[in-house]
KOLGU-4560 file (N, C-alpha, C; in nm, 3 decimals, padded with zeros to 5 digits):
<recs>
<n_xx: -10.906 n_yy: -12.926 n_zz: 28.390 ca_xx: -10.881 ca_yy: -13.021 ca_zz: 28.283 c_xx: -10.731 c_yy: -13.033 c_zz: 28.260 mol: A seq: 1 type: UNK>
<n_xx: -10.683 n_yy: -13.153 n_zz: 28.251 ca_xx: -10.541 ca_yy: -13.177 ca_zz: 28.229 c_xx: -10.509 c_yy: -13.164 c_zz: 28.081 mol: A seq: 2 type: UNK>
<n_xx: -10.422 n_yy: -13.069 n_zz: 28.047 ca_xx: -10.386 ca_yy: -13.050 ca_zz: 27.907 c_xx: -10.249 c_yy: -13.107 c_zz: 27.875 mol: A seq: 3 type: UNK>
<n_xx: -10.182 n_yy: -13.162 n_zz: 27.977 ca_xx: -10.050 ca_yy: -13.221 ca_zz: 27.954 c_xx: -10.061 c_yy: -13.350 c_zz: 27.876 mol: A seq: 4 type: UNK>
<n_xx: -09.963 n_yy: -13.373 n_zz: 27.792 ca_xx: -09.961 ca_yy: -13.496 ca_zz: 27.714 c_xx: -09.872 c_yy: -13.598 c_zz: 27.784 mol: A seq: 5 type: UNK>
<n_xx: -09.925 n_yy: -13.716 n_zz: 27.803 ca_xx: -09.844 ca_yy: -13.822 ca_zz: 27.862 c_xx: -09.830 c_yy: -13.933 c_zz: 27.759 mol: A seq: 6 type: UNK>
<n_xx: -09.710 n_yy: -13.984 n_zz: 27.750 ca_xx: -09.683 ca_yy: -14.089 ca_zz: 27.653 c_xx: -09.711 c_yy: -14.225 c_zz: 27.716 mol: A seq: 7 type: UNK>
<n_xx: -09.766 n_yy: -14.315 n_zz: 27.638 ca_xx: -09.789 ca_yy: -14.451 ca_zz: 27.686 c_xx: -09.667 c_yy: -14.538 c_zz: 27.660 mol: A seq: 8 type: UNK>
<n_xx: -09.567 n_yy: -14.483 n_zz: 27.592 ca_xx: -09.444 ca_yy: -14.557 ca_zz: 27.563 c_xx: -09.357 c_yy: -14.561 c_zz: 27.689 mol: A seq: 9 type: UNK>
<n_xx: -09.328 n_yy: -14.681 n_zz: 27.741 ca_xx: -09.247 ca_yy: -14.691 ca_zz: 27.863 c_xx: -09.103 c_yy: -14.643 c_zz: 27.843 mol: A seq: 10 type: UNK>
<n_xx: -09.059 n_yy: -14.626 n_zz: 27.718 ca_xx: -08.924 ca_yy: -14.579 ca_zz: 27.692 c_xx: -08.917 c_yy: -14.427 c_zz: 27.678 mol: A seq: 11 type: UNK>
<n_xx: -09.032 n_yy: -14.362 n_zz: 27.681 ca_xx: -09.035 ca_yy: -14.217 ca_zz: 27.664 c_xx: -08.954 c_yy: -14.147 c_zz: 27.773 mol: A seq: 12 type: UNK>
<n_xx: -08.856 n_yy: -14.067 n_zz: 27.732 ca_xx: -08.776 ca_yy: -13.991 ca_zz: 27.826 c_xx: -08.663 c_yy: -14.069 c_zz: 27.891 mol: A seq: 13 type: UNK>
<n_xx: -08.640 n_yy: -14.193 n_zz: 27.850 ca_xx: -08.534 ca_yy: -14.274 ca_zz: 27.908 c_xx: -08.422 c_yy: -14.290 c_zz: 27.805 mol: A seq: 14 type: UNK>
<n_xx: -08.302 n_yy: -14.258 n_zz: 27.846 ca_xx: -08.188 ca_yy: -14.270 ca_zz: 27.754 c_xx: -08.145 c_yy: -14.416 c_zz: 27.741 mol: A seq: 15 type: UNK>
<n_xx: -08.078 n_yy: -14.445 n_zz: 27.631 ca_xx: -08.026 ca_yy: -14.580 ca_zz: 27.610 c_xx: -07.925 c_yy: -14.614 c_zz: 27.719 mol: A seq: 16 type: UNK>
<n_xx: -07.847 n_yy: -14.516 n_zz: 27.761 ca_xx: -07.749 ca_yy: -14.539 ca_zz: 27.869 c_xx: -07.819 c_yy: -14.580 c_zz: 27.998 mol: A seq: 17 type: UNK>
<n_xx: -07.930 n_yy: -14.515 n_zz: 28.029 ca_xx: -08.005 ca_yy: -14.549 ca_zz: 28.151 c_xx: -08.064 c_yy: -14.690 c_zz: 28.140 mol: A seq: 18 type: UNK>
<n_xx: -08.112 n_yy: -14.726 n_zz: 28.022 ca_xx: -08.167 ca_yy: -14.859 ca_zz: 28.000 c_xx: -08.060 c_yy: -14.965 c_zz: 28.026 mol: A seq: 19 type: UNK>
<n_xx: -07.943 n_yy: -14.947 n_zz: 27.965 ca_xx: -07.835 ca_yy: -15.045 ca_zz: 27.983 c_xx: -07.792 c_yy: -15.051 c_zz: 28.128 mol: A seq: 20 type: UNK>
<n_xx: -07.773 n_yy: -14.935 n_zz: 28.191 ca_xx: -07.730 ca_yy: -14.931 ca_zz: 28.330 c_xx: -07.829 c_yy: -15.002 c_zz: 28.421 mol: A seq: 21 type: UNK>
<n_xx: -07.956 n_yy: -14.977 n_zz: 28.400 ca_xx: -08.058 ca_yy: -15.040 ca_zz: 28.485 c_xx: -08.065 c_yy: -15.191 c_zz: 28.461 mol: A seq: 22 type: UNK>
<n_xx: -08.049 n_yy: -15.233 n_zz: 28.337 ca_xx: -08.048 ca_yy: -15.376 ca_zz: 28.307 c_xx: -07.928 c_yy: -15.445 c_zz: 28.372 mol: A seq: 23 type: UNK>
<n_xx: -07.811 n_yy: -15.380 n_zz: 28.365 ca_xx: -07.691 ca_yy: -15.439 ca_zz: 28.425 c_xx: -07.705 c_yy: -15.446 c_zz: 28.576 mol: A seq: 24 type: UNK>
<n_xx: -07.760 n_yy: -15.342 n_zz: 28.638 ca_xx: -07.779 ca_yy: -15.343 ca_zz: 28.784 c_xx: -07.878 c_yy: -15.450 c_zz: 28.826 mol: A seq: 25 type: UNK>
<n_xx: -07.976 n_yy: -15.477 n_zz: 28.742 ca_xx: -08.080 ca_yy: -15.574 ca_zz: 28.776 c_xx: -08.041 c_yy: -15.717 c_zz: 28.743 mol: A seq: 26 type: UNK>
<n_xx: -07.969 n_yy: -15.737 n_zz: 28.634 ca_xx: -07.938 ca_yy: -15.872 ca_zz: 28.586 c_xx: -07.790 c_yy: -15.908 c_zz: 28.595 mol: A seq: 27 type: UNK>
<n_xx: -07.702 n_yy: -15.811 n_zz: 28.582 ca_xx: -07.559 ca_yy: -15.839 ca_zz: 28.571 c_xx: -07.523 c_yy: -15.871 c_zz: 28.426 mol: A seq: 28 type: UNK>
<n_xx: -07.396 n_yy: -15.853 n_zz: 28.392 ca_xx: -07.353 ca_yy: -15.875 ca_zz: 28.253 c_xx: -07.372 c_yy: -16.019 c_zz: 28.209 mol: A seq: 29 type: UNK>
<n_xx: -07.341 n_yy: -16.116 n_zz: 28.295 ca_xx: -07.351 ca_yy: -16.257 ca_zz: 28.255 c_xx: -07.494 c_yy: -16.295 c_zz: 28.218 mol: A seq: 30 type: UNK>
<n_xx: -07.589 n_yy: -16.260 n_zz: 28.303 ca_xx: -07.729 ca_yy: -16.293 ca_zz: 28.276 c_xx: -07.782 c_yy: -16.215 c_zz: 28.157 mol: A seq: 31 type: UNK>
<n_xx: -07.740 n_yy: -16.090 n_zz: 28.145 ca_xx: -07.783 ca_yy: -16.008 ca_zz: 28.031 c_xx: -07.733 c_yy: -16.069 c_zz: 27.900 mol: A seq: 32 type: UNK>
<n_xx: -07.609 n_yy: -16.115 n_zz: 27.900 ca_xx: -07.553 ca_yy: -16.180 ca_zz: 27.782 c_xx: -07.624 c_yy: -16.311 c_zz: 27.750 mol: A seq: 33 type: UNK>
<n_xx: -07.671 n_yy: -16.378 n_zz: 27.853 ca_xx: -07.746 ca_yy: -16.503 ca_zz: 27.833 c_xx: -07.886 c_yy: -16.473 c_zz: 27.778 mol: A seq: 34 type: UNK>
<n_xx: -07.951 n_yy: -16.373 n_zz: 27.832 ca_xx: -08.088 ca_yy: -16.339 ca_zz: 27.792 c_xx: -08.094 c_yy: -16.273 c_zz: 27.655 mol: A seq: 35 type: UNK>
<n_xx: -07.997 n_yy: -16.185 n_zz: 27.628 ca_xx: -07.993 ca_yy: -16.113 ca_zz: 27.500 c_xx: -07.860 c_yy: -16.151 c_zz: 27.435 mol: A seq: 36 type: UNK>
<n_xx: -07.865 n_yy: -16.242 n_zz: 27.341 ca_xx: -07.743 ca_yy: -16.300 ca_zz: 27.283 c_xx: -07.679 c_yy: -16.205 c_zz: 27.181 mol: A seq: 37 type: UNK>
<n_xx: -07.621 n_yy: -16.096 n_zz: 27.231 ca_xx: -07.543 ca_yy: -16.008 ca_zz: 27.144 c_xx: -07.405 c_yy: -15.990 c_zz: 27.207 mol: A seq: 38 type: UNK>
<n_xx: -07.306 n_yy: -15.984 n_zz: 27.121 ca_xx: -07.167 ca_yy: -15.989 ca_zz: 27.164 c_xx: -07.127 c_yy: -15.875 c_zz: 27.259 mol: A seq: 39 type: UNK>
<n_xx: -07.189 n_yy: -15.759 n_zz: 27.246 ca_xx: -07.149 ca_yy: -15.647 ca_zz: 27.332 c_xx: -07.182 c_yy: -15.673 c_zz: 27.479 mol: A seq: 40 type: UNK>
<n_xx: -07.265 n_yy: -15.772 n_zz: 27.508 ca_xx: -07.297 ca_yy: -15.809 ca_zz: 27.646 c_xx: -07.218 c_yy: -15.933 c_zz: 27.691 mol: A seq: 41 type: UNK>
<n_xx: -07.149 n_yy: -15.997 n_zz: 27.598 ca_xx: -07.081 ca_yy: -16.123 ca_zz: 27.629 c_xx: -06.929 c_yy: -16.106 c_zz: 27.635 mol: A seq: 42 type: UNK>
<n_xx: -06.873 n_yy: -16.039 n_zz: 27.537 ca_xx: -06.727 ca_yy: -16.026 ca_zz: 27.525 c_xx: -06.680 c_yy: -15.889 c_zz: 27.572 mol: A seq: 43 type: UNK>
<n_xx: -06.610 n_yy: -15.884 n_zz: 27.686 ca_xx: -06.561 ca_yy: -15.758 ca_zz: 27.744 c_xx: -06.671 c_yy: -15.652 c_zz: 27.755 mol: A seq: 44 type: UNK>
<n_xx: -06.780 n_yy: -15.680 n_zz: 27.822 ca_xx: -06.892 ca_yy: -15.585 ca_zz: 27.825 c_xx: -06.862 c_yy: -15.460 c_zz: 27.907 mol: A seq: 45 type: UNK>
<n_xx: -06.911 n_yy: -15.348 n_zz: 27.859 ca_xx: -06.909 ca_yy: -15.223 ca_zz: 27.933 c_xx: -07.024 c_yy: -15.138 c_zz: 27.881 mol: A seq: 46 type: UNK>
<n_xx: -07.065 n_yy: -15.042 n_zz: 27.961 ca_xx: -07.175 ca_yy: -14.956 ca_zz: 27.920 c_xx: -07.136 c_yy: -14.880 c_zz: 27.793 mol: A seq: 47 type: UNK>
<n_xx: -07.015 n_yy: -14.825 n_zz: 27.790 ca_xx: -06.972 ca_yy: -14.745 ca_zz: 27.675 c_xx: -06.964 c_yy: -14.827 c_zz: 27.546 mol: A seq: 48 type: UNK>
<n_xx: -06.906 n_yy: -14.947 n_zz: 27.552 ca_xx: -06.896 ca_yy: -15.028 ca_zz: 27.431 c_xx: -07.035 c_yy: -15.074 c_zz: 27.385 mol: A seq: 49 type: UNK>
<n_xx: -07.122 n_yy: -15.102 n_zz: 27.480 ca_xx: -07.259 ca_yy: -15.142 ca_zz: 27.445 c_xx: -07.334 c_yy: -15.027 c_zz: 27.380 mol: A seq: 50 type: UNK>
<n_xx: -07.318 n_yy: -14.907 n_zz: 27.434 ca_xx: -07.382 ca_yy: -14.788 ca_zz: 27.375 c_xx: -07.336 c_yy: -14.769 c_zz: 27.231 mol: A seq: 51 type: UNK>
<n_xx: -07.206 n_yy: -14.778 n_zz: 27.210 ca_xx: -07.150 ca_yy: -14.757 ca_zz: 27.076 c_xx: -07.209 c_yy: -14.858 c_zz: 26.978 mol: A seq: 52 type: UNK>
<n_xx: -07.215 n_yy: -14.985 n_zz: 27.017 ca_xx: -07.269 ca_yy: -15.089 ca_zz: 26.929 c_xx: -07.418 c_yy: -15.071 c_zz: 26.906 mol: A seq: 53 type: UNK>
<n_xx: -07.494 n_yy: -15.049 n_zz: 27.012 ca_xx: -07.640 ca_yy: -15.042 ca_zz: 27.000 c_xx: -07.686 c_yy: -14.920 c_zz: 26.922 mol: A seq: 54 type: UNK>
<n_xx: -07.612 n_yy: -14.811 n_zz: 26.930 ca_xx: -07.650 ca_yy: -14.689 ca_zz: 26.857 c_xx: -07.636 c_yy: -14.706 c_zz: 26.707 mol: A seq: 55 type: UNK>
<n_xx: -07.548 n_yy: -14.796 n_zz: 26.663 ca_xx: -07.531 ca_yy: -14.814 ca_zz: 26.518 c_xx: -07.590 c_yy: -14.946 c_zz: 26.467 mol: A seq: 56 type: UNK>
<n_xx: -07.658 n_yy: -15.020 n_zz: 26.555 ca_xx: -07.716 ca_yy: -15.149 ca_zz: 26.516 c_xx: -07.862 c_yy: -15.156 c_zz: 26.558 mol: A seq: 57 type: UNK>
<n_xx: -07.952 n_yy: -15.110 n_zz: 26.470 ca_xx: -08.094 ca_yy: -15.100 ca_zz: 26.505 c_xx: -08.159 c_yy: -15.230 c_zz: 26.554 mol: A seq: 58 type: UNK>
<n_xx: -08.127 n_yy: -15.344 n_zz: 26.492 ca_xx: -08.191 ca_yy: -15.469 ca_zz: 26.534 c_xx: -08.151 c_yy: -15.505 c_zz: 26.677 mol: A seq: 59 type: UNK>
<n_xx: -08.026 n_yy: -15.479 n_zz: 26.714 ca_xx: -07.980 ca_yy: -15.511 ca_zz: 26.849 c_xx: -08.043 c_yy: -15.415 c_zz: 26.950 mol: A seq: 60 type: UNK>
<n_xx: -08.053 n_yy: -15.289 n_zz: 26.915 ca_xx: -08.116 ca_yy: -15.191 ca_zz: 27.004 c_xx: -08.261 c_yy: -15.228 c_zz: 27.029 mol: A seq: 61 type: UNK>
<n_xx: -08.330 n_yy: -15.272 n_zz: 26.924 ca_xx: -08.470 ca_yy: -15.315 ca_zz: 26.939 c_xx: -08.481 c_yy: -15.432 c_zz: 27.035 mol: A seq: 62 type: UNK>
<n_xx: -08.388 n_yy: -15.528 n_zz: 27.026 ca_xx: -08.390 ca_yy: -15.643 ca_zz: 27.118 c_xx: -08.374 c_yy: -15.597 c_zz: 27.263 mol: A seq: 63 type: UNK>
<n_xx: -08.281 n_yy: -15.504 n_zz: 27.285 ca_xx: -08.255 ca_yy: -15.454 ca_zz: 27.420 c_xx: -08.377 c_yy: -15.376 c_zz: 27.472 mol: A seq: 64 type: UNK>
<n_xx: -08.433 n_yy: -15.290 n_zz: 27.389 ca_xx: -08.550 ca_yy: -15.212 ca_zz: 27.430 c_xx: -08.669 c_yy: -15.302 c_zz: 27.459 mol: A seq: 65 type: UNK>
<n_xx: -08.691 n_yy: -15.403 n_zz: 27.378 ca_xx: -08.802 ca_yy: -15.497 ca_zz: 27.401 c_xx: -08.781 c_yy: -15.574 c_zz: 27.531 mol: A seq: 66 type: UNK>
<n_xx: -08.657 n_yy: -15.617 n_zz: 27.556 ca_xx: -08.625 ca_yy: -15.688 ca_zz: 27.680 c_xx: -08.649 c_yy: -15.597 c_zz: 27.800 mol: A seq: 67 type: UNK>
<n_xx: -08.609 n_yy: -15.472 n_zz: 27.789 ca_xx: -08.628 ca_yy: -15.374 ca_zz: 27.896 c_xx: -08.777 c_yy: -15.353 c_zz: 27.925 mol: A seq: 68 type: UNK>
<n_xx: -08.856 n_yy: -15.334 n_zz: 27.819 ca_xx: -09.000 ca_yy: -15.314 ca_zz: 27.838 c_xx: -09.064 c_yy: -15.435 c_zz: 27.905 mol: A seq: 69 type: UNK>
<n_xx: -09.025 n_yy: -15.555 n_zz: 27.864 ca_xx: -09.078 ca_yy: -15.677 ca_zz: 27.923 c_xx: -09.038 c_yy: -15.688 c_zz: 28.071 mol: A seq: 70 type: UNK>
<n_xx: -08.912 n_yy: -15.658 n_zz: 28.101 ca_xx: -08.865 ca_yy: -15.664 ca_zz: 28.240 c_xx: -08.938 c_yy: -15.560 c_zz: 28.325 mol: A seq: 71 type: UNK>
<n_xx: -08.965 n_yy: -15.445 n_zz: 28.267 ca_xx: -09.038 ca_yy: -15.339 ca_zz: 28.336 c_xx: -09.180 c_yy: -15.384 c_zz: 28.369 mol: A seq: 72 type: UNK>
<n_xx: -09.247 n_yy: -15.445 n_zz: 28.272 ca_xx: -09.383 ca_yy: -15.495 ca_zz: 28.292 c_xx: -09.390 c_yy: -15.605 c_zz: 28.397 mol: A seq: 73 type: UNK>
<n_xx: -09.286 n_yy: -15.689 n_zz: 28.401 ca_xx: -09.283 ca_yy: -15.800 ca_zz: 28.495 c_xx: -09.228 c_yy: -15.760 c_zz: 28.632 mol: A seq: 74 type: UNK>
<n_xx: -09.187 n_yy: -15.635 n_zz: 28.645 ca_xx: -09.135 ca_yy: -15.587 ca_zz: 28.773 c_xx: -09.000 c_yy: -15.646 c_zz: 28.810 mol: A seq: 75 type: UNK>
<n_xx: -08.919 n_yy: -15.676 n_zz: 28.711 ca_xx: -08.790 ca_yy: -15.741 ca_zz: 28.738 c_xx: -08.672 c_yy: -15.644 c_zz: 28.743 mol: A seq: 76 type: UNK>
<n_xx: -08.699 n_yy: -15.515 n_zz: 28.731 ca_xx: -08.590 ca_yy: -15.417 ca_zz: 28.733 c_xx: -08.576 c_yy: -15.357 c_zz: 28.872 mol: A seq: 77 type: UNK>
<n_xx: -08.451 n_yy: -15.340 n_zz: 28.914 ca_xx: -08.426 ca_yy: -15.272 ca_zz: 29.041 c_xx: -08.462 c_yy: -15.125 c_zz: 29.023 mol: A seq: 78 type: UNK>
<n_xx: -08.522 n_yy: -15.068 n_zz: 29.125 ca_xx: -08.564 ca_yy: -14.928 ca_zz: 29.119 c_xx: -08.444 c_yy: -14.836 c_zz: 29.132 mol: A seq: 79 type: UNK>
<n_xx: -08.444 n_yy: -14.732 n_zz: 29.053 ca_xx: -08.339 ca_yy: -14.630 ca_zz: 29.060 c_xx: -08.370 c_yy: -14.535 c_zz: 29.177 mol: A seq: 80 type: UNK>
<n_xx: -08.266 n_yy: -14.491 n_zz: 29.249 ca_xx: -08.290 ca_yy: -14.397 ca_zz: 29.361 c_xx: -08.332 c_yy: -14.261 c_zz: 29.311 mol: A seq: 81 type: UNK>
</recs>
């Protein structure tokens, strides 16, 4: 009998940095800024500046996480090695 607990949350165990990195590798900054209209993806985008903004802005983080989950379901993310 399997006693391990598995989460049904696709974000379980994935850091925000990994989410951003995977989205940028799959979409690029320009497309990401077009799809998710937040300034940290449009004006001088970088992983570090995006992390700083998203960690202190819950509504923006939710938009990014929802976009990531949708892209994951649709198979639009490049696979990590």
